[in-house]
N, C-alpha and C positions, 0 to 999 in steps of 0.2 A: 503494499499499500503506500508506505512511505510518507513523507511530509510532515512538517510540524503542525497538527491540527488541534486547536483546542476549541470547546465550546465556547459560544458568545453569550455571556450573560445579557438576557434582553433588558435588564434595569441598568447596565452599565452604559452611561452617557460618554464616556470618552472614546469619540470616535476615531480619534488618532492611534489610539492603542489596538481597535479592533480593525483599522485598515492594513490591508496587505503593503509591506514594506518596499516591495521591487515590482517593477512591471513583470506581468507574465504573459508569455508567447502562447498565443492561441491559433489554431488553424480551424477554419469555419468552411464548410464545403456546402456550396449551395447548386440546387438543380437548374442552372442557367449559365449560358455562355456570356460571361462579362469579360471586358478588356480593362487595360490598365487605366483609360479615361475615368473609371469610377473610383479609382483609388483616393481621390480627395473626399469622396462622398462617403467613404467607410475609413475617417479617421486615418487616412495614410497607409492603410493596410496594404502591403502587396498582393495583387490580384495575378492568378496563375490560371488561366484558361485550360482545360485538360480536354482530351481529345472525345471524351464520351458525353461532351456538351454540359459539363458542370464546371465549377470555378471554385479553386481554393482560394481564401482570403486567410493571408498570413501576416502575422504582425504582433506587436507587444501593446497590451492594454495596461493601463496603470492600475486599475481597480474593478471590482465587480459592476459598479455602475457604469463604467465605460463600456466594459462587454455587453451590458444589458443595451446601453445605447446603440452599439453596433448590431446587435440582434434584432433592436426595434427598427432601424434602418432597413435590414433584410425583410423583415415584416412587412413594413410600409412599401416596399417594392413588389410585395406578393410572391416572393422568392421563396422554394421550399428548401427547408434547411434539412441538409442529408446527415451530417455529422458536426460536432462541436468536440474539439480535443485540445487540451491543455498540455503544453510540452513541461513536463515537470523538471526537465533540465534547465530550464530559465531561459533567458534570451540570447541563446547561441545563434549564430547566424544561420539563417535558413538558405538551404541551396535548393536549386530547381529539383524536381523528381527525376531521377533516372530509372531507366530500365532495368528490371530485375534479371538476374542471371549473368553468367559469364559469356562475354564475346569470344567466340572461337574462330 
């Protein structure tokens, strides 16, 4: 499972203590072919159109509120969300996907 998760006390009003300290990298896959022109619409996330007419939105979000904002934009465009994945390794550089298997 990993991660240092502690329950949040609903009566704790110290918002700063309950906020994640570093941005987290997310990959959101949607059922639509979007190109890089949409990047600014999605808070500067990198858009990676895939051959199956889906798009991966990849980028760092500062907190859960920002993630919900990106998801709300996906909803507002009427796009179907296929997956939302958090990269627990943090905000390491993201490389474009490469074909699996060895080239011989």
